[in-house]
VEXKOLTI-552601 format. One record per residue: residue in one letter; x, y, z of N, C-alpha, C in turn. Coordinates in Angstrom, 3 decimals. Each point is the difference from the previous one (the first is absolute). Layout:
<rec rest="A" n_xx="X" n_yy="Y" n_zz="Z" ca_xx="X" ca_yy="Y" ca_zz="Z" c_xx="X" c_yy="Y" c_zz="Z"/>
...
// end
This chain:
<rec rest="M" n_xx="-22.251" n_yy="17.159" n_zz="9.512" ca_xx="0.377" ca_yy="-0.804" ca_zz="-0.889" c_xx="0.873" c_yy="1.190" c_zz="-1.098"/>
<rec rest="S" n_xx="0.754" n_yy="-0.686" n_zz="-0.353" ca_xx="0.731" ca_yy="1.301" ca_zz="-0.852" c_xx="-0.158" c_yy="-0.561" c_zz="-0.812"/>
<rec rest="D" n_xx="0.040" n_yy="1.230" n_zz="-1.461" ca_xx="-0.275" ca_yy="-0.442" ca_zz="-1.177" c_xx="1.260" c_yy="-0.101" c_zz="-0.965"/>
<rec rest="H" n_xx="1.094" n_yy="-0.188" n_zz="0.656" ca_xx="1.321" ca_yy="0.155" ca_zz="-0.581" c_xx="1.185" c_yy="-1.179" c_zz="0.857"/>
<rec rest="H" n_xx="0.614" n_yy="-0.643" n_zz="-0.660" ca_xx="1.172" ca_yy="-0.956" ca_zz="0.789" c_xx="1.344" c_yy="0.963" c_zz="-0.232"/>
<rec rest="V" n_xx="1.075" n_yy="-0.588" n_zz="0.687" ca_xx="1.490" ca_yy="0.474" ca_zz="-0.269" c_xx="0.531" c_yy="-0.916" c_zz="0.463"/>
<rec rest="Y" n_xx="1.154" n_yy="-0.623" n_zz="-0.991" ca_xx="0.554" ca_yy="-1.289" ca_zz="0.280" c_xx="1.563" c_yy="0.166" c_zz="-0.009"/>
<rec rest="K" n_xx="0.493" n_yy="-0.946" n_zz="0.548" ca_xx="1.461" ca_yy="0.002" ca_zz="-0.118" c_xx="0.399" c_yy="-1.444" c_zz="-0.642"/>
<rec rest="K" n_xx="1.364" n_yy="0.145" n_zz="-0.334" ca_xx="0.477" ca_yy="-1.172" ca_zz="-1.073" c_xx="1.459" c_yy="-0.209" c_zz="0.629"/>
<rec rest="V" n_xx="0.203" n_yy="-1.379" n_zz="0.458" ca_xx="1.459" ca_yy="-0.374" ca_zz="0.589" c_xx="0.250" c_yy="-1.143" c_zz="-1.441"/>
<rec rest="E" n_xx="1.511" n_yy="0.110" n_zz="0.486" ca_xx="0.463" ca_yy="-0.969" ca_zz="-0.998" c_xx="0.634" c_yy="-1.228" c_zz="0.943"/>
<rec rest="I" n_xx="-0.183" n_yy="-1.149" n_zz="-0.606" ca_xx="0.189" ca_yy="-1.773" ca_zz="0.453" c_xx="0.705" c_yy="-0.746" c_zz="-0.839"/>
<rec rest="V" n_xx="0.505" n_yy="-0.754" n_zz="0.603" ca_xx="0.231" ca_yy="-1.529" ca_zz="-1.334" c_xx="-0.399" c_yy="-1.098" c_zz="0.522"/>
<rec rest="G" n_xx="-0.190" n_yy="-0.473" n_zz="-0.724" ca_xx="-0.412" ca_yy="-1.901" ca_zz="0.625" c_xx="0.572" c_yy="-0.586" c_zz="-1.174"/>
<rec rest="S" n_xx="0.082" n_yy="-1.200" n_zz="0.702" ca_xx="0.708" ca_yy="-1.511" ca_zz="-0.687" c_xx="-1.060" c_yy="-0.814" c_zz="0.710"/>
<rec rest="S" n_xx="0.834" n_yy="-1.395" n_zz="-1.423" ca_xx="-0.673" ca_yy="-1.091" ca_zz="0.272" c_xx="1.232" c_yy="-0.939" c_zz="-1.099"/>
<rec rest="K" n_xx="-0.336" n_yy="-1.528" n_zz="0.671" ca_xx="0.759" ca_yy="-1.078" ca_zz="-0.551" c_xx="-0.880" c_yy="0.100" c_zz="-1.005"/>
<rec rest="I" n_xx="-1.563" n_yy="-0.015" n_zz="-0.010" ca_xx="-1.093" ca_yy="-0.564" ca_zz="-0.664" c_xx="-0.128" c_yy="0.590" c_zz="-1.482"/>
<rec rest="S" n_xx="-0.352" n_yy="1.386" n_zz="0.280" ca_xx="-0.307" ca_yy="0.416" ca_zz="-1.293" c_xx="-0.135" c_yy="1.868" c_zz="-0.209"/>
<rec rest="I" n_xx="0.312" n_yy="1.077" n_zz="-0.403" ca_xx="-0.576" ca_yy="1.342" ca_zz="-0.211" c_xx="-0.940" c_yy="0.137" c_zz="0.733"/>
<rec rest="D" n_xx="-1.300" n_yy="-0.641" n_zz="-0.210" ca_xx="-1.369" ca_yy="0.118" ca_zz="0.606" c_xx="-0.183" c_yy="-0.472" c_zz="1.578"/>
<rec rest="D" n_xx="1.103" n_yy="-0.727" n_zz="0.351" ca_xx="-0.042" ca_yy="-0.284" ca_zz="1.606" c_xx="1.064" c_yy="1.055" c_zz="0.273"/>
<rec rest="A" n_xx="1.012" n_yy="0.458" n_zz="-0.336" ca_xx="0.598" ca_yy="0.927" ca_zz="0.279" c_xx="-0.539" c_yy="1.704" c_zz="0.582"/>
<rec rest="I" n_xx="-1.417" n_yy="-0.381" n_zz="-1.071" ca_xx="-0.867" ca_yy="0.908" ca_zz="0.379" c_xx="-0.685" c_yy="0.375" c_zz="0.780"/>
<rec rest="N" n_xx="-0.573" n_yy="-1.276" n_zz="0.228" ca_xx="-0.693" ca_yy="-0.453" ca_zz="1.151" c_xx="0.492" c_yy="0.038" c_zz="1.069"/>
<rec rest="N" n_xx="0.768" n_yy="-0.536" n_zz="0.244" ca_xx="0.958" ca_yy="-0.065" ca_zz="1.377" c_xx="0.405" c_yy="1.698" c_zz="0.391"/>
<rec rest="A" n_xx="0.184" n_yy="0.974" n_zz="-0.678" ca_xx="0.315" ca_yy="1.167" ca_zz="0.192" c_xx="-1.291" c_yy="0.438" c_zz="-0.152"/>
<rec rest="V" n_xx="-1.090" n_yy="0.416" n_zz="-0.287" ca_xx="-1.171" ca_yy="0.298" ca_zz="0.480" c_xx="-0.667" c_yy="-0.430" c_zz="1.161"/>
<rec rest="A" n_xx="0.251" n_yy="-1.307" n_zz="0.102" ca_xx="-0.060" ca_yy="-0.392" ca_zz="1.834" c_xx="0.925" c_yy="0.025" c_zz="0.708"/>
<rec rest="E" n_xx="0.617" n_yy="0.577" n_zz="0.009" ca_xx="1.201" ca_yy="0.283" ca_zz="1.025" c_xx="-0.209" c_yy="1.709" c_zz="0.842"/>
<rec rest="C" n_xx="-0.562" n_yy="0.364" n_zz="-1.738" ca_xx="0.189" ca_yy="1.476" ca_zz="0.500" c_xx="-1.285" c_yy="0.572" c_zz="0.375"/>
<rec rest="S" n_xx="-1.047" n_yy="-0.963" n_zz="-0.217" ca_xx="-1.697" ca_yy="-0.003" ca_zz="0.769" c_xx="0.522" c_yy="0.013" c_zz="1.158"/>
<rec rest="K" n_xx="0.896" n_yy="-0.898" n_zz="0.544" ca_xx="0.100" ca_yy="-0.026" ca_zz="1.583" c_xx="0.215" c_yy="1.507" c_zz="0.794"/>
<rec rest="S" n_xx="0.428" n_yy="0.893" n_zz="-0.279" ca_xx="0.728" ca_yy="0.958" ca_zz="0.387" c_xx="-0.552" c_yy="1.209" c_zz="-0.197"/>
<rec rest="I" n_xx="-0.294" n_yy="0.162" n_zz="-1.806" ca_xx="-0.955" ca_yy="1.260" ca_zz="-0.435" c_xx="-1.310" c_yy="-0.325" c_zz="-0.055"/>
<rec rest="K" n_xx="-0.577" n_yy="0.603" n_zz="0.602" ca_xx="-1.989" ca_yy="-0.062" ca_zz="-0.126" c_xx="-0.054" c_yy="0.672" c_zz="-1.615"/>
<rec rest="N" n_xx="-1.340" n_yy="-0.396" n_zz="-0.011" ca_xx="-0.705" ca_yy="0.450" ca_zz="-1.372" c_xx="1.161" c_yy="0.311" c_zz="-1.376"/>
<rec rest="V" n_xx="0.703" n_yy="-1.303" n_zz="0.074" ca_xx="0.650" ca_yy="-0.211" ca_zz="-1.065" c_xx="-1.365" c_yy="-0.302" c_zz="-1.770"/>
<rec rest="E" n_xx="0.580" n_yy="1.055" n_zz="-0.654" ca_xx="-1.397" ca_yy="-0.351" ca_zz="-0.965" c_xx="0.466" c_yy="-0.182" c_zz="-1.557"/>
<rec rest="W" n_xx="1.410" n_yy="-0.025" n_zz="-0.194" ca_xx="0.389" ca_yy="-0.192" ca_zz="-1.634" c_xx="1.168" c_yy="-0.457" c_zz="-0.018"/>
<rec rest="F" n_xx="1.021" n_yy="-0.533" n_zz="-0.831" ca_xx="1.305" ca_yy="0.220" ca_zz="0.194" c_xx="0.305" c_yy="-0.308" c_zz="-1.834"/>
<rec rest="E" n_xx="1.270" n_yy="0.560" n_zz="-0.485" ca_xx="1.147" ca_yy="0.363" ca_zz="-1.062" c_xx="0.601" c_yy="-0.735" c_zz="-0.177"/>
<rec rest="V" n_xx="0.214" n_yy="-0.954" n_zz="-1.076" ca_xx="1.097" ca_yy="-0.448" ca_zz="0.063" c_xx="1.234" c_yy="0.661" c_zz="-0.724"/>
<rec rest="T" n_xx="0.980" n_yy="0.275" n_zz="0.473" ca_xx="1.122" ca_yy="1.250" ca_zz="-0.783" c_xx="1.056" c_yy="-1.188" c_zz="-0.351"/>
<rec rest="E" n_xx="0.735" n_yy="-0.877" n_zz="0.473" ca_xx="0.942" ca_yy="-1.000" ca_zz="-0.605" c_xx="-0.336" c_yy="-1.218" c_zz="0.492"/>
<rec rest="T" n_xx="0.606" n_yy="-0.736" n_zz="-0.821" ca_xx="0.099" ca_yy="-2.018" ca_zz="0.013" c_xx="1.342" c_yy="0.009" c_zz="-0.272"/>
<rec rest="R" n_xx="0.535" n_yy="-1.112" n_zz="0.662" ca_xx="1.010" ca_yy="-0.283" ca_zz="0.170" c_xx="0.125" c_yy="-1.430" c_zz="0.852"/>
<rec rest="G" n_xx="0.854" n_yy="-0.784" n_zz="-0.365" ca_xx="0.403" ca_yy="-1.500" ca_zz="0.413" c_xx="1.930" c_yy="0.019" c_zz="0.659"/>
<rec rest="H" n_xx="0.014" n_yy="-1.143" n_zz="0.433" ca_xx="1.279" ca_yy="-0.329" ca_zz="0.618" c_xx="-0.198" c_yy="-1.629" c_zz="-0.632"/>
<rec rest="V" n_xx="1.235" n_yy="0.554" n_zz="-0.524" ca_xx="0.092" ca_yy="-1.870" ca_zz="-0.719" c_xx="1.276" c_yy="-0.398" c_zz="0.639"/>
<rec rest="V" n_xx="-0.193" n_yy="-1.453" n_zz="0.201" ca_xx="0.792" ca_yy="-0.832" ca_zz="0.826" c_xx="0.196" c_yy="-1.157" c_zz="-0.761"/>
<rec rest="N" n_xx="1.005" n_yy="-0.794" n_zz="-0.582" ca_xx="0.661" ca_yy="-1.118" ca_zz="-0.773" c_xx="-0.906" c_yy="0.410" c_zz="-1.016"/>
<rec rest="G" n_xx="-0.249" n_yy="0.943" n_zz="-1.136" ca_xx="-0.594" ca_yy="0.244" ca_zz="-1.154" c_xx="-1.492" c_yy="-0.185" c_zz="0.115"/>
<rec rest="K" n_xx="-0.185" n_yy="-0.141" n_zz="1.179" ca_xx="-1.807" ca_yy="0.202" ca_zz="0.324" c_xx="-0.567" c_yy="1.233" c_zz="0.346"/>
<rec rest="V" n_xx="-1.415" n_yy="0.173" n_zz="0.400" ca_xx="-0.662" ca_yy="0.816" ca_zz="0.965" c_xx="0.299" c_yy="-0.291" c_zz="1.191"/>
<rec rest="G" n_xx="0.562" n_yy="0.422" n_zz="0.828" ca_xx="0.068" ca_yy="-0.415" ca_zz="1.209" c_xx="-0.936" c_yy="1.122" c_zz="1.412"/>
<rec rest="H" n_xx="-0.102" n_yy="1.177" n_zz="-0.846" ca_xx="-1.178" ca_yy="0.966" ca_zz="0.550" c_xx="-0.272" c_yy="1.097" c_zz="-0.836"/>
<rec rest="F" n_xx="-1.788" n_yy="-0.020" n_zz="0.031" ca_xx="-0.269" ca_yy="1.218" ca_zz="-0.274" c_xx="-0.296" c_yy="1.214" c_zz="0.407"/>
<rec rest="Q" n_xx="0.439" n_yy="1.152" n_zz="-0.218" ca_xx="-0.585" ca_yy="1.058" ca_zz="0.699" c_xx="-0.513" c_yy="1.069" c_zz="-1.153"/>
<rec rest="V" n_xx="-0.850" n_yy="1.096" n_zz="1.300" ca_xx="-0.554" ca_yy="1.106" ca_zz="-0.733" c_xx="-0.126" c_yy="0.692" c_zz="0.748"/>
<rec rest="V" n_xx="0.384" n_yy="1.449" n_zz="-0.839" ca_xx="-0.239" ca_yy="0.995" ca_zz="0.887" c_xx="-1.169" c_yy="0.613" c_zz="0.083"/>
<rec rest="L" n_xx="-1.156" n_yy="0.735" n_zz="0.911" ca_xx="-1.369" ca_yy="0.219" ca_zz="-0.185" c_xx="0.207" c_yy="1.685" c_zz="0.773"/>
<rec rest="K" n_xx="-1.149" n_yy="0.416" n_zz="-0.199" ca_xx="-0.418" ca_yy="1.507" ca_zz="0.601" c_xx="-1.090" c_yy="-0.548" c_zz="0.415"/>
<rec rest="V" n_xx="-0.359" n_yy="-0.184" n_zz="1.111" ca_xx="-1.163" ca_yy="-0.068" ca_zz="0.656" c_xx="-0.652" c_yy="1.412" c_zz="0.647"/>
<rec rest="G" n_xx="-1.446" n_yy="0.508" n_zz="-0.426" ca_xx="-0.616" ca_yy="0.540" ca_zz="0.466" c_xx="-0.892" c_yy="0.168" c_zz="0.876"/>
<rec rest="F" n_xx="-0.053" n_yy="0.530" n_zz="0.622" ca_xx="-1.143" ca_yy="-0.210" ca_zz="1.541" c_xx="-0.410" c_yy="1.326" c_zz="0.048"/>
<rec rest="R" n_xx="-1.469" n_yy="0.147" n_zz="0.849" ca_xx="-0.607" ca_yy="1.342" ca_zz="-0.014" c_xx="0.394" c_yy="-0.020" c_zz="1.605"/>
<rec rest="I" n_xx="-0.084" n_yy="1.778" n_zz="0.021" ca_xx="0.612" ca_yy="0.204" ca_zz="1.239" c_xx="-1.732" c_yy="0.328" c_zz="0.836"/>
<rec rest="E" n_xx="0.512" n_yy="-0.908" n_zz="1.170" ca_xx="-1.373" ca_yy="0.227" ca_zz="0.724" c_xx="-0.692" c_yy="1.486" c_zz="0.398"/>
<rec rest="G" n_xx="-1.096" n_yy="-0.402" n_zz="-0.042" ca_xx="-0.958" ca_yy="1.227" ca_zz="-0.005" c_xx="0.106" c_yy="0.574" c_zz="-1.014"/>
<rec rest="S" n_xx="0.197" n_yy="-0.417" n_zz="-1.244" ca_xx="0.151" ca_yy="1.388" ca_zz="-1.154" c_xx="-1.203" c_yy="-0.879" c_zz="-0.760"/>
// end
């Protein structure tokens, strides 16, 4: 068992018509399907798409941290 860990971060963008929280959850869930050992996320940007004067989509840019296998 190692007494230290090494991590890597990737940047992803999640979106949702429902909410910022839903956009975050969508992004983390999809990322976790292809990347093992996801352990944290940071929201670095929040934005949206406006359609006819109303919010059409919420978008969030996330940095997702995951532990390198074996570290």
